[in-house]
MARKE-17066 format. One line per 10 residues: for each residue x, y, z of N, C-alpha, C. Coordinates in steps of 0.05 Angstrom, whole numbers, plus 5000, padded with zeros to 4 digits. Layout:
! residues N
X Y Z X Y Z X Y Z ~ ...
! end
This chain:
! residues 265
3833 0113 7072 3839 0129 7096 3830 0113 7120 ~ 3848 0108 7139 3842 0094 7164 3835 0115 7185 ~ 3810 0120 7188 3801 0141 7207 3805 0134 7236 ~ 3804 0108 7242 3809 0099 7270 3838 0105 7277 ~ 3857 0099 7259 3885 0105 7264 3890 0135 7267 ~ 3876 0151 7251 3879 0180 7253 3870 0190 7280 ~ 3847 0180 7290 3838 0188 7317 3857 0178 7339 ~ 3867 0153 7335 3886 0142 7355 3911 0158 7358 ~ 3923 0165 7335 3948 0181 7336 3942 0210 7346 ~ 3919 0220 7338 3911 0247 7347 3908 0249 7377
3899 0226 7389 3896 0225 7418 3922 0231 7432 ~ 3944 0219 7423 3970 0224 7436 3980 0252 7430 ~ 3974 0263 7407 3981 0291 7402 3966 0309 7421 ~ 3941 0303 7426 3925 0319 7445 3937 0319 7473 ~ 3947 0296 7482 3960 0294 7508 3985 0313 7509 ~ 4001 0312 7488 4025 0329 7486 4017 0358 7488 ~ 3996 0366 7473 3987 0394 7473 3977 0403 7500 ~ 3961 0386 7513 3950 0392 7539 3972 0394 7560 ~ 3993 0378 7556 4015 0377 7576 4034 0400 7573 ~ 4040 0408 7548 4061 0427 7543 4052 0453 7530
4028 0453 7517 4018 0477 7503 4027 0479 7475 ~ 4046 0462 7466 4056 0464 7438 4055 0436 7425 ~ 4059 0436 7399 4061 0410 7385 4038 0402 7369 ~ 4016 0418 7368 3992 0411 7353 3997 0410 7323 ~ 3999 0434 7311 4002 0435 7282 4029 0422 7273 ~ 4049 0424 7290 4075 0413 7282 4075 0383 7281 ~ 4056 0370 7294 4054 0341 7294 4032 0330 7276 ~ 4008 0343 7278 3986 0332 7263 3988 0338 7233 ~ 3998 0362 7225 4000 0368 7197 4019 0349 7182 ~ 4044 0345 7192 4061 0325 7178 4050 0297 7180
4036 0290 7201 4023 0264 7203 4003 0260 7181 ~ 3987 0280 7175 3967 0279 7154 3981 0276 7127 ~ 4003 0291 7123 4016 0291 7097 4031 0265 7092 ~ 4047 0256 7112 4065 0233 7108 4052 0206 7114 ~ 4034 0205 7134 4021 0180 7141 3996 0174 7125 ~ 3982 0195 7118 3956 0192 7105 3954 0204 7077 ~ 3977 0214 7067 3979 0225 7040 3958 0246 7033 ~ 3952 0263 7052 3933 0285 7048 3948 0308 7034 ~ 3936 0321 7014 3949 0344 7002 3956 0365 7022 ~ 3978 0379 7018 3988 0398 7038 3968 0419 7046
3955 0431 7026 3936 0453 7031 3913 0443 7049 ~ 3903 0419 7042 3881 0408 7058 3890 0400 7086 ~ 3914 0390 7088 3925 0382 7115 3927 0406 7133 ~ 3939 0428 7122 3943 0452 7138 3916 0464 7147 ~ 3898 0468 7128 3873 0481 7135 3856 0464 7154 ~ 3855 0437 7149 3839 0420 7166 3851 0419 7194 ~ 3877 0419 7196 3890 0419 7222 3884 0444 7238 ~ 3884 0467 7224 3879 0492 7238 3851 0492 7250 ~ 3831 0483 7235 3804 0481 7245 3802 0461 7268 ~ 3814 0438 7265 3813 0418 7286 3827 0427 7312
3850 0441 7308 3865 0451 7332 3850 0472 7347 ~ 3832 0486 7334 3817 0507 7348 3800 0496 7371 ~ 3785 0475 7365 3769 0462 7386 3786 0450 7407 ~ 3807 0436 7399 3825 0423 7418 3837 0443 7438 ~ 3846 0465 7428 3859 0485 7445 3838 0500 7461 ~ 3814 0504 7450 3793 0517 7466 3786 0501 7490 ~ 3783 0475 7486 3776 0457 7509 3799 0455 7528 ~ 3824 0453 7518 3847 0453 7536 3850 0479 7551 ~ 3844 0502 7538 3846 0527 7551 3825 0530 7573 ~ 3801 0520 7568 3779 0520 7588 3787 0503 7612
3799 0481 7607 3808 0463 7629 3829 0477 7646 ~ 3848 0490 7633 3868 0505 7648 3856 0528 7663 ~ 3836 0541 7652 3822 0563 7666 3809 0553 7691 ~ 3796 0529 7689 3783 0517 7713 3804 0511 7735 ~ 3828 0502 7726 3849 0495 7745 3865 0520 7754 ~ 3859 0543 7742 3873 0568 7748 3903 0565 7742 ~ 3909 0551 7719 3936 0547 7710 3941 0564 7685 ~ 3931 0589 7686 3937 0608 7664 3936 0636 7675 ~ 3947 0655 7659 3947 0683 7667 3928 0698 7649 ~ 3903 0704 7658 3883 0716 7640 3891 0743 7629
3907 0759 7644 3916 0785 7633 3934 0782 7609 ~ 3953 0763 7611 3971 0758 7589 3955 0748 7564 ~ 3937 0730 7569 3920 0719 7548 3905 0742 7533 ~ 3893 0760 7549 3877 0782 7538 3894 0800 7520 ~ 3916 0809 7531 3932 0829 7516 3946 0817 7492 ~ 3955 0792 7494 3967 0779 7471 3946 0775 7449 ~ 3921 0768 7457 3900 0764 7437 3892 0790 7424 ~ 3892 0812 7438 3886 0838 7426 3905 0844 7403 ~ 3930 0834 7405 3949 0839 7384 3949 0817 7363 ~ 3947 0792 7372 3950 0770 7353 3926 0766 7334
3902 0772 7343 3878 0768 7326 3879 0786 7302 ~ 3882 0813 7305 3884 0829 7280 3908 0821 7263 ~ 3930 0813 7277 3954 0805 7262 3949 0780 7245 ~ 3934 0761 7256 3928 0737 7241 3910 0742 7217 ~ 3890 0761 7221 3873 0768 7199 3888 0781 7176 ~ 3908 0797 7183 3926 0809 7163 3941 0787 7149 ~ 3952 0768 7164 3967 0746 7152 3950 0730 7133 ~ 3925 0723 7141 3908 0708 7123 3901 0724 7098 ~ 3898 0750 7101 3893 0767 7077 3917 0767 7058 ~ 3941 0767 7069 3965 0765 7052 3966 0738 7038
3958 0717 7053 3958 0690 7042 3938 0689 7018 ~ 3916 0702 7020 3897 0703 6998 3910 0715 6974 ~ 3924 0737 6978 3937 0751 6955 3959 0733 6943 ~ 3974 0719 6960 3995 0701 6949 3983 0679 6932 ~ 3961 0668 6942 3948 0646 6927 3936 0656 6901 ~ 3927 0681 6900 3916 0692 6875 3937 0696 6854 ~ 3962 0703 6863 3983 0708 6844 3998 0682 6837 ~ 3993 0661 6853 4006 0635 6848 4035 0634 6856 ~ 4044 0654 6871 4072 0655 6880 4075 0643 6907 ~ 4090 0620 6909 4093 0606 6934 4120 0612 6947
4137 0629 6935 4164 0633 6945 4163 0646 6973 ~ 4145 0665 6977 4143 0679 7003 4137 0659 7025 ~ 4118 0641 7020 4111 0621 7040 4135 0602 7046 ~ 4149 0595 7025 4173 0578 7028 4194 0591 7045 ~ 4199 0617 7040 4220 0631 7055 4211 0635 7084 ~ 4186 0642 7088 4175 0647 7115 4178 0622 7133 ~ 4171 0599 7122 4172 0575 7137 4200 0569 7147 ~ 4220 0572 7130 4247 0566 7138 4259 0587 7156 ~ 4253 0613 7151 4263 0633 7169 4251 0630 7197 ~ 4225 0622 7198 4212 0617 7223 4225 0594 7238
4231 0573 7223 4244 0550 7235 4271 0556 7247 ~ 4287 0571 7232 4314 0579 7241 4312 0596 7266 ~ 4293 0615 7265 4290 0633 7288 4282 0618 7313 ~ 4263 0600 7311 4254 0584 7334 4277 0567 7344 ~ 4292 0555 7326 4314 0537 7334 4335 0553 7349 ~ 4343 0577 7339 4363 0593 7353 4354 0602 7380 ~ 4330 0612 7382 4319 0622 7407 4316 0599 7427 ~ 4307 0576 7417 4303 0553 7435 4330 0543 7446 ~ 4350 0542 7429 4376 0534 7438 4387 0553 7459 ~ 4383 0579 7455 4392 0599 7475 4377 0595 7501
4350 0591 7499 4334 0588 7523 4342 0562 7538 ~ 4347 0541 7523 4355 0515 7535 4382 0518 7548 ~ 4400 0532 7535 4427 0537 7547 4424 0552 7574 ~ 4408 0573 7574 4403 0588 7598 4391 0570 7620 ~ 4372 0554 7613 4359 0536 7632 4380 0516 7644 ~ 4396 0505 7627 4416 0485 7637 4437 0499 7655 ~ 4445 0523 7647 4465 0537 7663 4454 0544 7690 ~ 4429 0554 7691 4417 0562 7716 4412 0537 7734 ~ 4408 0514 7721 4402 0489 7736 4428 0478 7748 ~ 4449 0477 7732 4474 0463 7740 4495 0483 7750
4493 0508 7743 4513 0529 7752 4497 0552 7763 ~ 4481 0549 7784 4463 0570 7794 4478 0595 7803 ~ 4503 0593 7811 4517 0616 7821 4526 0635 7798 ~ 4524 0625 7773 4532 0642 7751 4509 0661 7744 ~ 4515 0687 7743 4494 0707 7737 4493 0712 7707 ~ 4469 0710 7695 4465 0714 7667 4446 0738 7663 ~ 4450 0753 7641 4432 0775 7635 4404 0764 7628 ~ 4383 0778 7636 4356 0770 7630 4342 0791 7613 ~ 4324 0781 7596 4309 0800 7579 4289 0816 7596 ~ 4282 0840 7587 4263 0856 7602 4236 0843 7604
4223 0845 7627 4197 0833 7631 4175 0853 7624 ~ 4155 0844 7608 4133 0861 7600 4114 0865 7624 ~ 4111 0889 7634 4093 0895 7656 4067 0905 7645 ~ 4046 0888 7647 4020 0895 7636 4005 0916 7653 ~ 4017 0925 7675 4005 0946 7690 4013 0974 7679 ~ 4032 0974 7660 4041 0999 7648 4033 1000 7619 ~ 4030 1024 7608 4023 1027 7580 4044 1016 7561 ~ 4070 1020 7569 4092 1010 7553 4091 0979 7551 ~ 4086 0966 7573 4084 0937 7573 4061 0927 7556 ~ 4039 0941 7557 4016 0933 7541 4022 0937 7511
4034 0960 7504 4040 0965 7476 4060 0944 7465 ~ 4080 0938 7481 4100 0918 7473 4086 0890 7469 ~ 4068 0884 7487 4054 0858 7484 4036 0858 7460 ~ 4022 0880 7454 4006 0882 7430 4023 0879 7405 ~ 4046 0892 7405 4063 0891 7382 4074 0863 7376 ~ 4083 0850 7397 4093 0823 7394 4071 0804 7385 ~ 4047 0807 7397 4024 0791 7390 4016 0795 7361 ~ 4017 0820 7352 4009 0825 7324 4029 0813 7304 ~ 4054 0815 7310 4075 0804 7292 4072 0774 7290 ~ 4071 0761 7313 4069 0732 7313 4042 0722 7302
4021 0737 7307 3995 0730 7296 3995 0732 7266 ~ 4009 0751 7255 4011 0754 7226 4026 0730 7214 ~ 4047 0721 7227 4062 0698 7218 4045 0673 7219 ~ 4029 0670 7240 4012 0647 7243 3991 0647 7221 ~ 3980 0671 7215 3960 0674 7194 3972 0666 7167 ~ 3997 0672 7163 4010 0666 7137 4017 0636 7135 ~ 4028 0624 7156 4039 0597 7154 4021 0576 7167 ~ 4003 0584 7185 3984 0566 7198 3998 0545 7216 ~ 4023 0550 7224 4037 0531 7241 4050 0546 7264 ~ 4056 0531 7286 4073 0541 7308 4060 0563 7324
4033 0564 7326 4021 0583 7343 4029 0578 7372 ~ 4032 0553 7380 4040 0546 7407 4069 0552 7413 ~ 4086 0543 7395 4115 0545 7400 4125 0573 7400 ~ 4116 0590 7382 4125 0618 7381 4117 0633 7406 ~ 4091 0630 7413 4082 0645 7436 4093 0634 7462 ~ 4100 0608 7463 4113 0597 7486 4140 0610 7491 ~ 4155 0616 7469 4180 0630 7472 4176 0657 7483 ~ 4156 0671 7474 4150 0698 7484 4143 0697 7514 ~ 4126 0678 7521 4118 0676 7549 4142 0669 7567 ~ 4160 0653 7557 4184 0646 7573 4203 0670 7574
4207 0684 7552 4227 0705 7551 4218 0731 7564 ~ 4192 0739 7560 4184 0766 7568 4164 0767 7591 ~ 4153 0744 7599 4134 0744 7621 4143 0727 7645 ~ 4164 0710 7640 4175 0693 7661 4153 0679 7678 ~ 4133 0668 7664 4111 0655 7678 4120 0629 7691 ~ 4106 0622 7713 4108 0595 7724 4102 0575 7701 ~ 4117 0553 7700 4115 0534 7678 4087 0524 7674 ~ 4072 0519 7695 4045 0509 7692 4027 0531 7681 ~ 4031 0556 7689 4015 0578 7678 4024 0584 7649 ~ 4049 0578 7643 4059 0581 7616 4043 0564 7596
4039 0539 7603 4024 0520 7586 3995 0529 7582 ~ 3981 0535 7605 3953 0543 7603 3950 0569 7588 ~ 3967 0588 7593 3966 0614 7579 3970 0611 7549 ~ 3990 0594 7542 3996 0590 7514 3973 0577 7499 ~ 3961 0556 7511 3939 0542 7499 3915 0561 7496 ~ 3909 0577 7516 3886 0594 7516 3888 0616 7494 ~ 3911 0629 7493 3913 0650 7472 3914 0638 7444 ~ 3925 0614 7442 3925 0600 7416 3897 0593 7407 ~ 3880 0586 7426 3852 0580 7419 3838 0604 7407 ~ 3843 0627 7419 3831 0652 7408 3842 0658 7381
3869 0657 7379 3882 0663 7353 3873 0644 7331 ~ 3873 0618 7337 3866 0598 7316 3837 0600 7308 ~ 3820 0609 7327 3792 0612 7321 3788 0632 7297 ~ 3802 0654 7298 3799 0673 7276 3815 0664 7251 ~ 3838 0651 7256 3852 0641 7233 3836 0620 7218 ~ 3821 0604 7233 3804 0583 7220 3784 0595 7201 ~ 3773 0618 7208 3753 0631 7191 3766 0638 7164 ~ 3791 0646 7164 3805 0652 7139 3809 0627 7123 ~ 3816 0605 7136 3821 0580 7121 3795 0568 7110 ~ 3773 0572 7125 3747 0563 7115 3740 0578 7089
3748 0603 7088 3742 0619 7064 3759 0610 7040 ~ 3782 0596 7046 3799 0587 7024 3787 0562 7011 ~ 3769 0548 7025 3756 0524 7014 3774 0499 7015 ~ 3793 0498 7032 3812 0475 7033 3809 0459 7059 ~ 3787 0463 7074 3782 0448 7098 3768 0422 7091 ~ 3778 0399 7100 3766 0373 7095 3754 0364 7121 ~ 3727 0365 7123 3714 0358 7148 3716 0328 7154 ~ 3721 0311 7134 3724 0283 7140 3751 0277 7154 ~ 3769 0297 7155 3793 0295 7170 3789 0309 7198 ~ 3775 0331 7198 3772 0347 7222 3758 0330 7244
3736 0316 7237 3721 0302 7257 3737 0279 7271 ~ 3752 0262 7256 3768 0242 7270 3790 0254 7287 ~ 3801 0277 7278 3821 0290 7295 3809 0300 7321 ~ 3785 0311 7319 3771 0320 7344 3766 0296 7363 ~ 3758 0273 7352 3752 0250 7369 3777 0241 7384 ~ 3801 0246 7373 3825 0238 7387 3837 0260 7404 ~ 3838 0284 7394 3852 0306 7408 3837 0317 7432 ~ 3810 0317 7431 3795 0329 7453 3799 0313 7479 ~ 3795 0287 7480 3801 0273 7505 3830 0274 7512 ~ 3848 0274 7491 3876 0274 7497 3885 0300 7510
3874 0323 7501 3883 0348 7512 3872 0351 7541 ~ 3849 0340 7547 3839 0341 7574 3857 0325 7593 ~ 3866 0301 7584 3884 0285 7600 3911 0300 7604 ~ 3921 0311 7582 3946 0326 7584 3945 0349 7603 ~ 3923 0364 7602 3919 0387 7620 3919 0379 7649 ~ 3907 0355 7655 3906 0345 7682 3934 0337 7691 ~ 3949 0324 7674 3976 0315 7680 3995 0338 7685 ~ 3988 0361 7673 4005 0385 7675 4009 0393 7704 ~ 3989 0388 7721 3990 0395 7749 4009 0378 7765 ~ 4016 0354 7755 4030 0334 7771 4059 0330 7763
4067 0343 7741 4094 0339 7731 4112 0362 7741 ~ 4137 0356 7748 4155 0376 7759 4161 0398 7737 ~ 4165 0422 7746 4169 0444 7728 4194 0441 7711 ~ 4215 0430 7723 4240 0427 7707 4236 0407 7684 ~ 4223 0384 7690 4218 0364 7670 4200 0375 7648 ~ 4179 0390 7657 4160 0401 7638 4173 0421 7619 ~ 4191 0437 7630 4204 0457 7613 4223 0444 7593 ~ 4236 0422 7601 4253 0407 7582 4236 0396 7559 ~ 4212 0386 7566 4194 0376 7545 4186 0398 7526 ~ 4180 0421 7537 4173 0444 7520 4195 0451 7501
4220 0453 7511 4243 0459 7494 4248 0438 7473 ~ 4245 0413 7481 4249 0391 7461 4229 0393 7439 ~ 4204 0398 7445 4183 0401 7425 4188 0425 7407 ~ 4197 0447 7418 4204 0470 7402 4226 0464 7382 ~ 4246 0449 7390 4267 0442 7372 4257 0424 7350 ~ 4239 0406 7356 4227 0389 7336 4211 0406 7316 ~ 4196 0425 7326 4181 0443 7309 4199 0458 7290 ~ 4221 0470 7301 4239 0486 7284 4252 0469 7263 ~ 4260 0444 7270 4272 0426 7250 4253 0420 7228 ~ 4228 0415 7235 4208 0409 7214 4204 0433 7196
4204 0457 7207 4199 0481 7191 4222 0486 7172 ~ 4246 0482 7182 4270 0487 7165 4270 0467 7141 ~ 4263 0442 7146 4263 0422 7124 4235 0415 7115 ~ 4217 0435 7115 4189 0431 7106 4189 0421 7077 ~ 4174 0400 7072 4172 0389 7045 4152 0406 7029
! end
């Protein structure tokens, strides 16, 4: 195991996460599996634990810069945390029965869903950019000042949190889609909000994976050495990149995530 190379590659992943809010598990997990031949269970669990610190530091940086929406973070976390605990509980039951079919199906359905929604969002972005006079229908915006808006946010957070608890991937990409579709956040606040809520969600998900006994700390520590400075640099760059270019980066990463999920080995 080349730990220097692991930290070096993790550094660039950290920049991507700090810059866009997505791409952590979707890049580090396959990197561990294909570049370093780490068993899948160990790669997934170790990445979840490593990503928690990376996103916590990135979220704090965005909080300092005021590039996040604390209300959205709070209400999404209220739903996603119990949802993730339910998902990890289901994962425990699946592992006890030795049935991996549910996990297999969930990964691919998740990938197809993200791919379809991302393509629709990208199409809408391109149309609004190049044909601004064309009026397109928009999804309803969740108003957190109302009880209905809060309930809808809790429900979406719980469903996505459960999926993250089950699959341990795409916490950033799935919630980024929700933030784009239902909150219409400024792109810079989109990134900070996504990272911050993912830090809370992954913190609780990590506890579940620690209980599974598949976390390899010899992998976690080198990943931290690379991703922590990387995510700080990415968060700083987030303030200086145009919103249009940043949104295109987010969409491109989401499509990469969905493709990986559909063809997960």
